[in-house]
N, C-alpha and C positions, 0 to 999 in steps of 0.2 A: 517551293516548285508549283508552276502551275500544272494543273490535272486535266483531264476532260471533264466538261461541264456534265455532271449526273442529274438525270431528269430523276425525280422522286416517285415520279407515278410512271408505271409502264403503259406501253399502249394498249396491252389485257384490262388493265383497270379503266383505262380514260372513258367517261361517258360521253364525250366529243366524238362522233365520227372522224372528224377533221384533226382533232388532238389525236383520236389512237393512229389516224393513219401516218402523221406526223412522228411518232413514238416507233410506230413498225417500221419507218423509212431511217429514222435515228441508228438503229440497231443494224440494218442492212448497210447504210453509205458511214458509218461512223462520225459523224457530224450532226450535230442539233439543228431540228428545222423548228423548234419551240423554244424560248426559253421560260425561264420561271418569271411568271407576274405577267406575260404576255396573253394577249388575249389572242386565241386562234382566228377568230373570224377576222381580226384587223392584220395581225402578222402574216396570213396566207391568204389573202383577199385574193381573187381571181388577178390574173394579169400581173403580179407582183412577180420579182425574181426567185424569191422562196417559194411560191406557189408554183411555178412553172418547173423549178427544181424538183418539188416533191410529188408533183404529176408524174413526171418523168421517171422517178424514181420507183412510183407505185406501178407503172406502166412495166418497167424492166424487172421488178419484183413478180408479177403478175406473169411475164413472158418467160419466169424460169431463170434467171438470172441470180445466182447465188451470191455475186459482190458486183459494185459499179462497174459498167463498159467503162474503157480508157474513154469515150467520147463523152461519156457524163461526168466521169472524173474532169477533163479540160473544162467542160462547161460549167458545172456546178461546184467542184471539190473544192477548188480552190476558194471561189468565193464565198461558200458556206463556214471556210476554215478561217478567213481573216473575218466573218462575222463574230466568229467566236473569240477569237482573240481580241478582237477591237472591243467588246462587250464587256470586257476587264474594266475595272476600274483605272487599272495600270496596268498595260499590256507588256508581259513577260517573255522571254523566251522559256525554255523548258527547265533551264537551270535556274532561274529566278531573275535573271539580268532585267533592268526595267528597261524599256525603250524610250528613246529621249523624244521631245515632242516633233523634232524634223525625221525622225523614223517612222513615229506615229504616220504624220502626214504620208509618206511614203506608200505605207499599207493602205491608208483610207484612200489616198488616189486611184490607186489599183482597183480597191472594191468597187468605188465608183464607177470606174472605168467597165469593168465585170459586168454589175449590174445594171448599168446604161445599154451594154450589148447583150445581154440578155432579154431585157424589155425592149429592146426596139423593136418595134410592128412590123415592121416593113422587111426585117432580116430573114432569111431562109436556111436556117444551118450554117450558111458560112463556114461549111467543112467540118462542123463540131468536133474535130478531132478522130473521126474514123478513119480520116484518109480514102475513103471509097468513093465519094463525090466532087465534082469540082466546086468551087464555092459560085454562088449566083448573089451577085452585087448589085444592089439598085442604085439608082443615082444617086441617094443619101449618101452612099457611102463615099462618094467621090471626094467629100472634103477631106477625111482621111488619106487620101492618096494623093491630095494636091500637097502634102508636104514634101513629097518626094521629087517635087521639081528643082529642088536646090542641089543635083545630084552632081556629082563631081566629073572630071575629064573622062574616069575610066568606066562609067555607065553612060552609053551612049543615047539612048534614052529612057523615058519614065514605062516602069513595069507595070503591065496592067494586071488587073485583079486575077485571070487566068494566069498569066506568067508566074505571080507571086501569090495563092491563096492563101500562105499563113501571116502576111503582113498585118491581117485585120487581129491576130493575136499575139503580137510583138507589140511590147510596151518598153517604156524606160522610164529613168528618174535620174535626176542630177543634186548629188552632193558633193561638195567639197572634199578634197584629200585631207584627211585624217578626222573627218567628223564622223566617222562610224559606220562606214557601209556595211561592212563584216555584220555587224549587229542589226541592221535592218535586213539582213541576207537572212539572219539567224530567222527574223520575223517572218519571212516569207516562209523559210521550211517549218518554222511553228504552224503557220495557216495551212501548210500542205501537208499535214500530217499522213493523211490518208493519198496522197500522189506520190508517182516516182519522181525525183528531183534529180535532174541532172546540173551540175555547176560548172561552166566552163573558164578559164582564166587562160592568161596568155604564156605565162613561165612555170617549168615544173616548181622551182621555188616556191610558187604562191600556192600549189595545191598543196605542199605540204602545211603551209602557214595556214590553209583555210581547213585544211582535216584537222587538225590541232586545234584550231577555234571552236570549230562546230562541236568537235567533242565537249571542249569547256563546257560548250551552251548544253549539253546533255542529248546529241543527236549521233554520238558516236556507235551506237547499236544498230544504225540503220545504214551505215556503210557498206558498200555492196561494190564488187568489179563490176563494171559495164555489162548490160545484159543485151545480148546479140539475139539475133532473128530466131527465132523458133526454140528459144529456151524461156525458162520458167525464171523469175528471181528470188533468190532466198527469200523477199521480203515482199509483202504487197506495196509496199511505199518503200523501195529503194532510194539510196542517196549516194551518187557517183560524182566525185571529182575530177574533171581532166584537163587537159589543154586544149587550145583552139587548134592545133598542130595537129594532135589526136585526133581531135573530132572531125577536121576536114579530111583525114586518111581514112576513118571506119565509119563514118557515117552512114554507107550504104550497108553495113553488117548490122547497125543498132536497130535494136526494139524498136518497132513502131506501136507499142500497147504498154511499156514498160514505166515510159516517164512521160508525165504530164505536164511538167513546170520545166522549163531551162532557163536557169539564174546564168547570166554572162558579166562575169565580174569585168570591170575595164574596159566596158563594151566599145570605147574607141580604139580599141586595136584588132576588134572584129569586123573591120570595114575593107580589108583587104578582098581580092578577089574570090580566093580558093575559099575563106572563111566564110564570107557574104554568101556564097553559093551553095556552101554545106547547109547553112542555115536555111536557105531558101528548099532546098531538096528533104529539109527536114519539118515540114509545115505544120504537122498534127499537134504539139504543145504547144501552151502558153509560154512566149517566151519574156524576161526582164532584164532589160539591160541597164547597169549601174555603172555610171559614169562621173567624172568630174569635168571632163573635157567633150564639151559637146560637139565642137567644130574643130578640125583639122585646116591645114591652108588650102586644101583641095579637097576635101571629105566633110562631111556630116553624120555624126550619129542617125539622126533622123531620116537618112537613107536607108539604113536596116532596119531600126527600130521606129516607125512613125509617130506613134502616139506616146506622148509626156503625161508622167501621173503625178509626179511632182518635179520642183526647182527650188533648190534653196543654194541664192548666189552666196558667194562668199563673203560679201559685204555682211549680209543678214549671219552668215555662221560666226563672225568676227563678232558682231553685235552682242549674239546671245552667248560668247564667251566659249563655242565649242572648238576653236582653234587658237592658238597663238598669234600675236599682233604681229605683222609682218611692218619692217623699216627696210630701205633700199639706198644703195650705191650706184650712181652711175658713174660708169669709165669710158671716156670717149674710144671708140675702136680703134686700132692701127690696120687692120686686115680690111680689104674690101669685100667685106659679106655680101655685097648687092650682086656681085657677079657670080654667086654660087646658084645654082640652077635647082629648081623645086621636082623633085622625084617622089612618086607615089605620094604626095600630099606632106613630103617633110624635105629639110636641104640634103641634096646630094653628100651623103657621108664623104665619099672618098675627095670628091673634089674641096669638101667644106676642110677635111684634114690636110689637103695639100695647101691649103690658103692658111691654115693656122698653126701647123707644125712647125715652127722655127725656133731654134734657140734663143735667139734674144726674147722672142714673144714670150716662151715658156718661164726664161729667168723673170720678166717683168712680172707675170703672173705671180710668180713664188715670192716676191720682194711685195708684192701689193699685199698680198694675203697675210704675211709675216708681218708688214708694219701697221696694218689695220684691225688685224683679228688676234695675230699671234698665236696662241694655242688653244683658241675657240674651236669647237669640234664644229665640222662641216664637209661639205660635198661638192667636189668641182667637177662639172660633166665636160668631159672631152671629145674632139672628134674623131674618132675611132678608136681601136685597140693601141695601135704605136703611139699616138698622142696622150695617150693616157699614161704607159707608163714613159714615156720621156718627160713628162710632165711631172710624174711623181720622181723621179731622178732629180730634177731641179728644186721640187719641194723640199727634200730630204736635203740636198745640198745649202740650203736657206736655213737650215736647223728645224725644219718642220717636221713631226711625225706623220709621214704620209704613207699611204699604199696604194699601188691602183688595183683595179677589179674590172673586169668584164664580162661577156657573153662567153669568153673563151676561157675563164677561169674556172678549174677543174671544183666541183661539187662541194670536196672537202675542204681544199683550201678556200673557196669561198665562205664556208660555214667558219673555218676560223678566223679568216680575217675580220668579218662580221663582228663574231663574238669577242675579238681583240680591241676593235672600235667600241663595242658596248662597255669594256672593262675601263678604256680610257689609255689604252698602249698604244692606239692610235688614234690620231687627232683630223686628219685629213684624208678623205676617200676620194681618191681620181677615179673616176667613173667613166666606161664605155659601153653603151650598148647593154644597160643595166643599172638594176637601181632607178628608174625612172616611174615606175609604179609598184605600188602594193607593198614595197619593204618598209617596216616600221623603225624609228629609231628616235623618243623623245631625244635625245642628247643631240642630234644634230642640228646645230644653230644658222650656218651661213650656208647658203647655196650661190656659186658662184657659176655663172652661165657663159664659161668661156666658149662652147658651141652653142648657137642657135637652134631652136626647135620649136616644131610646133604642138609639142607635148609640153609645152612651157607649166602648166598650171601643175600638171603629173608630177615635173620636178620639186616644184616650189613646195608641192604636198609632203615631201621628205621633211622638212624644217617645220611645217605646222602643227605637229603635236605638241601638247603641252608637257612640261617639264619643271619641276620647283625652281632649278636653276638658271631658267631660260627666261629671260626677260621679254624677248622678241626675238623671231626669225629675223636673219638677214640676207637680203637678195642682192646679187652683185650683178648689175645688167651691164653688158659692153654696146651701150648705144650713147650717141650724143647727149648732152644734159636736156638740151632743147629739142630732143626728137619728140615728134607727134605722134599719135597711135596709128597712123599711116605708114607706118616705117613698115617694111617686110619684117623685120626681127620683132618677135613679141619681148614686151619688157612687162614688170609687172604693172607697170602705170596703164599700159593698153589694156590688159588683161582685167583691170579695176574700174577702167574708163575713168580713171581720176583725174582732175582739173590741173593740177600743177606738180611739179616735182621741187621737194625739198630735200637737198640731200642728208640722210640720216633721219628724214622726220617718219611717223608711223604713216603708211600708205593706207590700211585697213582702219576702218571705223571703230572707235573706242566701244571697248565691251558695256553692254549697260550696267552689268555688275562687276566692278573691278576687284580683282583677286588681289588678296597681300601676297605682293612680292619682296623677297630680299634678294633676287639677283640684280647685278650690274649691268647700267644700262652700256652694251657694245658699241655703240655709234651715237654720237651727241647730233643732234639736229644743225644744222646752217643756219646761219641768221638770213640766209637769201633764199628767193624761190622763181622759178619761171613756169609759165603756163605752158602744158603738153599736151591740151586737148586740141584738136585739131577745129572744132566748134569755135567760129569768130564769135559768136554773142558769151560763150562760155570764158573765153581769152578774156573777152572785155570786161567780163564781169571780175576776172580774178585781178585783173588790173587795176579794176576801181577800189577794189575789196584790199587788197594787199598792196599798194603801190610805195609803201614803204619799204617793204622787203623786196619786192621785184628787183632783180637783177637786170637791167637792161640792156645787157651787150648779147642776151640771148632773145631779144623781140626783133622782129623786121623794123624798118625804118617809120613806117604807117603806126606802127604799136608805140615805138617810141616816143614820137611825138604827142601820141595819145598820154602816154604815162608820163611826158613832162609837163602838159598841160595840166593833169590832175594835181601831179604833185606841187607847181607853181600855185596854185589855187589854195592848198591845204597844207602846206610846208610850215611848222612853227618855228620860231625863232631860234629856239633852243637845239631843233633839229639840223641847222643849217652847216654847221662843220662837217658831219658825217656823210650829210647829202652832197654836198659839195665834194668829198672825196670821192664818192660814189660816181660823180658826174667826171672829174678831172681823170680818173684814173686809166682812161680810156675805155669805159664801158658803155659811154652812150657817145650817139655821133653828135657834130657840131650842131647840124640842123635841131637835133632835141634839148640843145644845151641853150640854142638860143629860143627856142620856143619857150623851155623852162622859166628863161629870163624875163622875157617880155611878158608870159602869164603873171608871173606872178608880180612883176610891177604894176600889170594893169589889176588883177584881182585878188591879191592876197589881203588879207583884213589886217595885217601887222604894218605899221606905217615904215618902221626901220627895215623891215624888210622889203618892201617896195623901193625905197629911195637904194638901199644896197642893191637891187636886183637892177636897178637903173643905170647905176653908176657901174656894175658888171658888164650891162648889155653895152652900152658905150664904150668901154675898154677894148673892145675888139671890133673890127672892120665892120659899118653898119652900110647896107644898101639903102640909095633914096628913099624908094618906098617905104622899107621898114622906119627910118628914120623921120617920115611924115607922121608916121603912125605913131612913134614915141611923143612928137612936137605935139599931136591932138589930143593926146592923152595926158600930157603935164598941162597943158593949159585950159582944157575943157573938162576933162573929167572931173565928177563930184567927189569921186576918192581921192583927189590931190589937191583939193581947196586949201588945205593946212601948209602942205608942203608944195604948193605950187612956186613959191619963190626958189626952194631949195632946189627943184626938180629944174628949173629952168637954168640956174647956175651951172647944174651938171649937163645941162645940153649946151651949154655956151663953151663950156672947157672942152668938151668932146668936139666942137668944131674949133677951135682953137690948136688943140692936138692933130687935128687933121684924119679925125677918124671917120666921122660921116662923109657919105657922097652928097653932098648938101650945097645949097650956094649959100652965099655970107649972108643974106636980106631972108633967109628961111624964118627966123624969129621976128 
């Protein structure tokens, strides 16, 4: 258990006046200003953030304050607390749980921002948490506010500092789902041991989960009901956990002095008009927004939480082995999703349900799951409550142990269903308006996106938690196999900005340390792939690098010709049979086939292949200009010096058969 850092020398015993002042302020504030081995003259040099905190602490002590004011706590309390936590060789929560590197990075990023804000010479109070003055923002602060330029359609114009004085105290960090944001939040609670902390999340289910997790980490003794205006909290450092909906209703009655830090879980769910307005109307505290989804279809987390303190991309989390690898299966969609409008940053759920909820489609989805995954645990995301229950009925008819849950499911029934899922009595959860964020089940392996969403990464996060019997999470996207990242429907490959799609292959990067797994692979990679990046240069690079595995049917005409040119140059004699099969099964156009044969005849290093390619090329109808090129090639090219006579025989035979559009004296 991490205890508060104890100074062996009290301020009464200190001979250095600066050290004595630091120990005096520490006893008053509850956070150290000096640590063992530090030189007071350096650690508390004029102009440093710690010195500013010390000077204002002494001023408040001399002014008769028995405890730090709310404004002092906002400006300096978390900063000093994070310095204390990060000074440990291995930062831990109160219960002793060690923070992982990316969680430490989030705390360190926040500390850096707080120090910079404190030391900014031109900053004049910025409303320092006392709520009594309008923040005075110098021109330098406009750099932070420019982040709000990408505001969505619901925000008609960028808010000025006077309209949103608390924006300078709102921060965010992005960590992938399943990477341990709750432990990162516990790290911030540990750093804020002297502050009142309010944690907001978007569902009552997650409130209970947060309370349970933070109690495990040793902070249960700080739990307090919401402190209202005019009332004193039971603790000087209360910890309250509530929903965004509750906060929006009660923000006007909350005490402005009790809370100095607000942690916003799943911060992308706080972008609605009512919630964001409530946050802006409560500007005194520091805010930390935690999310895995920086941007929705029409909204961005930076609209409400302008400053980023840390960003851990999903790919990096996979490389570090923090999450389970992800494989993907694309299924061509049957319904016309492109006709569904976007409302409030996501697809209109009512119209989406009318588009998708048909018995034939539901039966096809159930058959697909049964045939590809059998009893593998998974989650299916439906378009609305009725769609979820109709799907569950078809899944059960297909022989699968499936159950539907939704936002309307009674809490007791929901808890029983989730418990049955964990016990293995249910293998497939059909979900509507629930389980997109916060719910944790390491057992879940398959994520089927029957209904598209802007909250894509949150859904995928349900299958990214590690489990001994899970080789990888499997994502089923209902998009065309060759769909690029420019499509309206988000896919795993667009989320990760992947260059190509290979059915069943791992999309996330390979972890640096490969865990010894005995789990069976649920999805076998296909032998073919297709470029899906919209970037032309990257598509060309995929074709160059993977031409042997590229399936030409998903390429446009120009790309097919380019692919055929590369293949004609590089194909080996022992690869001809499989390659001819790919060409003749209708996967490539006639123009691509002609390009391949002409290039192979002209540039392939294998003499037998060149001659065979020439024979195949003249076995089909040849235009006059193309035949002229073949004649020039055979009669003049250095590569045909040893096969020139055989090549001429092939051309003469073609003329005799009437294949080329050529005069009799062309040779």
